C-alpha positions, -999 to +999 in steps of 0.1 A: -379+540+480-373+561+449-336+549+449-347+512+445-364+490+419-380+455+420-357+426+410-368+412+377-356+377+386-344+352+360-371+360+334-357+337+306-389+329+286-371+305+262-364+282+291-397+286+309-404+249+309-372+244+330-380+268+358-393+240+381-360+221+377-338+249+390-328+242+426-331+270+453-357+289+432-394+295+429-418+309+404-431+344+409-464+349+391-463+387+396-493+391+420-485+429+423-485+435+386-450+448+383-443+463+348-407+449+345-419+413+341-450+391+336-437+361+355-403+351+365-381+325+382-367+339+414-340+328+438-352+318+472-328+343+488-337+371+463-334+406+477-366+417+459-354+453+459-321+464+444-305+499+443-308+517+410-271+527+412-261+491+405-273+495+369-287+459+368-323+447+367-317+417+390-298+408+421-267+386+423-287+355+434-311+358+405-282+364+381-267+330+392-302+314+386-303+330+351-268+316+342-278+282+354-311+284+335-294+293+302-268+265+306-296+240+312-315+253+282-284+250+259-277+215+272-314+203+268-313+213+231-282+192+223-289+157+212-255+144+225-242+146+260-208+145+277-205+115+300-186+137+325-215+162+329-235+159+361-269+144+359-287+174+373-273+195+345-287+172+318-322+171+303-345+141+310-339+126+276-301+130+279-302+115+314-322+085+301-297+081+272-268+083+296-282+057+320-290+034+291-254+037+277-240+031+312-261+000+315-250-014+282-213-007+291-218-025+324-233-055+307-205-056+282-179-054+310-196-082+329-195-104+298-158-095+293-150-103+330-168-137+327-149-145+295-115-136+311-124-155+343-131-186+322-099-181+302-078-177+334-094-208+348-086-229+317-050-216+318-047-226+355-061-260+347-037-264+318-008-253+340-018-278+367-019-307+342+009-298+318+030-272+336+065-281+348+080-265+379+115-251+371+141-256+398+163-226+406+194-243+392+176-250+359+165-214+357+201-202+363+213-226+335+187-212+311+199-177+318+235-187+313+227-204+280+209-172+269+239-151+278+266-174+264+248-187+233+265-178+200+238-153+189+244-130+159+246-093+165+211-087+153+197-115+174+214-101+205+201-066+197+166-079+192+165-097+226+181-067+243+154-044+229+126-068+239+139-069+275+143-031+277+108-024+263+093-049+288+110-032+317+098+003+309+065+012+328+056+041+304+061+026+269+062+061+254+096+067+271+112+038+253+136+048+224+139+021+198+173+012+182+176+023+146+181-013+135+148-023+151+131+006+133+144-006+100+134-042+107+099-030+118+095-009+086+105-039+065+080-062+081+052-036+079+059-029+042+057-066+035+023-069+053+006-043+074-020-067+087+007-093+097+026-065+115-005-055+136-012-092+144+024-096+157+020-064+179-014-074+192-003-109+201+020-097+228+046-123+218+068-097+202+073-060+211+074-038+180+072+000+175+037+015+169+026+023+134+026+060+142+062+058+152+071+042+119+051+068+100+075+096+112+104+076+097+089+065+064+075+100+057+107+120+066+107+132+030+073+146+020+055+130-009+052+151-040+033+149-073+058+144-101+095+141-095+104+141-058+135+162-056+142+151-020+143+114-030+164+121-061+189+140-040+190+113-013+195+086-039+222+106-057+242+107-024+239+069-021+252+065-057+282+088-051+292+067-021+297+037-044+333+028-054+345+049-083+366+018-095+334-002-098+320+021-125+294-005-135+276+002-103+270+038-113+246+027-141+209+023-135+176+015-152+144+035-150+114+012-143+079+026-148+044+011-145+008+023-143-012+012-112-049+016-105-057+036-073-087+044-052-105+075-065-107+099-036-097+134-024-077+138+008-061+168+026-023+168+031-018+176+068+015+195+062+001+223+040-037+215+036-033+208-001-061+187-017-046+155-031-063+132-056-066+151-089-049+140-121-016+158-128-013+176-161+016+196-174+013+228-195+011+209-228-017+186-214-037+216-202-033+234-236-046+203-254-076+202-230-084+238-237-081+232-274-105+203-273-129+222-251-129+251-275-139+229-305-166+213-283-181+248-277-171+248-240-155+282-232-152+276-195-120+264-179-120+225-178-127+211-144-099+190-128-102+153-133-101+127-105-070+105-107-078+069-117-042+055-121-008+064-108+023+063-131+052+055-109+090+056-117+117+037-099+154+039-104+173+006-099+209-003-101+219-027-128+246-045-108+239-031-074+209-034-050+203+003-050+167+012-058+143+041-051+109+053-063+117+089-074+085+101-091+047+095-092+021+111-115-016+107-109-035+103-142-070+098-155-063+086-191-027+078-199-014+080-235+020+077-252+026+115-252+020+118-215+045+089-209+070+106-231+070+139-213+070+124-178+097+097-185+121+122-200+114+146-172+125+120-147+156+112-168+166+148-168+164+151-130+183+119-125+211+127-150+213+162-135+219+146-101+246+123-114+224+092-116+232+075-150+202+060-167+210+033-193+176+019-200+139+022-195+120-009-185+082-014-186+056-040-196+045-046-231+012-026-230-001-008-260+008+027-246+043+016-238+049+002-272+036+033-288+059+054-265+089+035-278+079+042-314+080+080-307+118+079-306+143+081-333+163+049-332+201+047-333+200+013-350+171+007-374+157-028-377+138-045-405+109-052-382+107-015-373+111-022-336+127+007-317+150-006-289+174+024-285+176+062-289+202+089-280+200+100-243+195+137-248+203+145-211+235+124-208+267+144-206+283+119-228+273+100-260+253+073-243+222+054-257+190+049-239+177+013-244+140+003-242+134-031-225+101-050-220+098-064-185+106-101-186+081-110-158+053-094-179+065-113-210+064-146-191+028-139-181+019-131-217+035-164-228+015-183-202-017-165-213-011-176-249-007-212-238-037-209-215-059-196-244-049-225-265-079-245-253-116-250-258-138-225-241-114-196-244-141-176-263-128-145-282-093-151-267-090-186-283-059-194-302-045-228-313-007-229-307+011-253-330+047-260-339+060-285-364+024-297-369+020-306-332-005-287-311+005-270-278-026-273-256-034-262-221-056-293-215-023-313-212-014-291-181-049-297-167-046-334-172-012-335-156-026-317-126-055-342-121-031-371-126-013-364-093-039-343-075-048-369-049-012-380-041+002-369-007+037-369-021+034-360-058+060-353-085+039-325-100+040-305-068+043-271-086+009-274-102-020-263-081-055-249-086-042-213-086-019-217-116-039-244-135-072-225-133-061-189-130-086-162-121-085-124-124-062-123-093-039-152-099-034-144-136-014-113-124+010-133-103+043-140-120+052-169-097+021-188-110+032-184-146+067-195-137+054-226-119+036-239-150+065-230-173+090-248-151+116-275-156+097-296-130+066-298-153+087-305-184+105-334-166+072-349-155+058-348-190+090-364-203+086-392-177+050-399-186+057-399-224+022-388-234+015-388-271+020-355-290+036-336-261+072-334-275+068-298-288+050-287-256+079-301-235+104-283-256+083-251-254+082-253-215+119-260-213+128-231-236+106-206-216+119-218-183+156-214-193+147-180-209+132-167-177+162-180-156+188-165-180+171-131-179+170-132-141+207-139-137+222-103-139+217-094-102+197-122-087+185-120-051+185-158-048+207-175-023+242-189-033+230-224-029+202-219-054+227-203-079+250-233-075+221-257-082+209-237-112+238-221-131+214-201-152+208-178-122+245-170-116+255-133-120+269-122-153+307-115-152+317-120-188+303-104-220+310-137-238+289-157-213+275-189-229+240-180-217+240-148-239+251-169-269+222-194-262+198-165-259+207-150-293+213-182-313+195-212-298+165-194-284+159-164-307+172-175-341+168-213-340+135-214-320+115-182-321+124-169-355+122-204-370+087-209-355+076-175-369+090-182-404+072-215-405+039-198-396+045-171-422+049-197-449+019-217-437-005-187-437+011-168-467-019-177-489-044-163-464-030-128-467-037-127-504 
């Protein structure tokens, strides 16, 4: 007996309340007052005595009970449960929660089944009433028509891809044609919500968004100039015909956009994205300002509020690409200067010739223009060109205000020429005749109730613009259109002659400025010659723009106002 000891059982005090739940076990209250335990949970087939040479305080059966007890204790302390765990391994509260969830799922499934049964029944009734039985010959004829129809190459490819996708059992095995991938990316970039609706409808088979992500993010996004995109665009430019040298010139378009303030991790390298981007000069200015404010600590990084994006676009080609993006908190003219010329240096170094910078007429952008030394000085002090310091040849860099933004500003001026404009009120007047927005409102109400109306371009969105519609260029173009001018001519309302001329001038100005490389159809260009591409430096539209529009209309209007209000300056 000296070679044996009493088995201590599964004496796990922390899980003592679970001893009664362990199968094939019983509670030993230690009636013989053993010193190795006070009370314990023991297996029903416990050996009671175990050899000392084993080096363990319990037998194998009690060891299994101990492992089971610890597992149950761990599970009972977890609030959540795994639905695949056996019920006997769950605590009472977890078992109740599991049964409750199962019951709710069963009820939801029953409701879903009833809904689908009703839907199937309605479809069967509809087929019985409206369905048409197709004869075998008619089915064959339809198949022949589909095979012999004069479909375009893209239409044939689309139908072929739809049939192949439908025939595959495991959809993950299907490999989409590159043309279908490009079509899907174009649709999704136009509207992600519409793309998902098309996929979910089942009427059209399209690639999953995750598949498209791998194609659209083949080049990793970078803060600042994206060297990968610049290199890719440079290869596209070099493929253009050398004889067509005009296609080698591009403009650099930039704009500031508000973004959601947030921090996210980039999956590829774990970098934290969302902070404002500052170059060395910006950081030095921050330290300098912090020093004078008495803050000796390193300034904390700022969350980005806006994104300054740069896009390169061909002047006479359809080539375009976003090549840089800078997250910012508070943009100023100096930040625009450093970033814009950084993008130009990368583009010129890659063989992409930049002839002009295009942006809206914001205060920061106008101040950015004034930072440059002009090649041609003007009496007004407006800077519209400067030497391109990164060009390998003597080539100027022009500064151009975005025409779409100018049109919205012109519409806003006319819109604020009304009562109730508040601080934005202005009274537009030319040759003693007022140009009032209320005429546009009156014109809208004049034909509002007609089913077929002449003033079809006027609607509530462009006549009563809100914070959203005021940003849409098409709404401004609809008001300042030839259709509206012709309607006012026909009605012959009193004191609207100057307003009619104003609308006609602005309509022609917008069309003329959109004619360089228009994306409109050929039929539209034939109907409106102002939208035709420019092929001659002596084009009559350019002469009209300089003489009739600028000198005889805009400058004449300005000079009249200067004379009229000359006494007020004194």
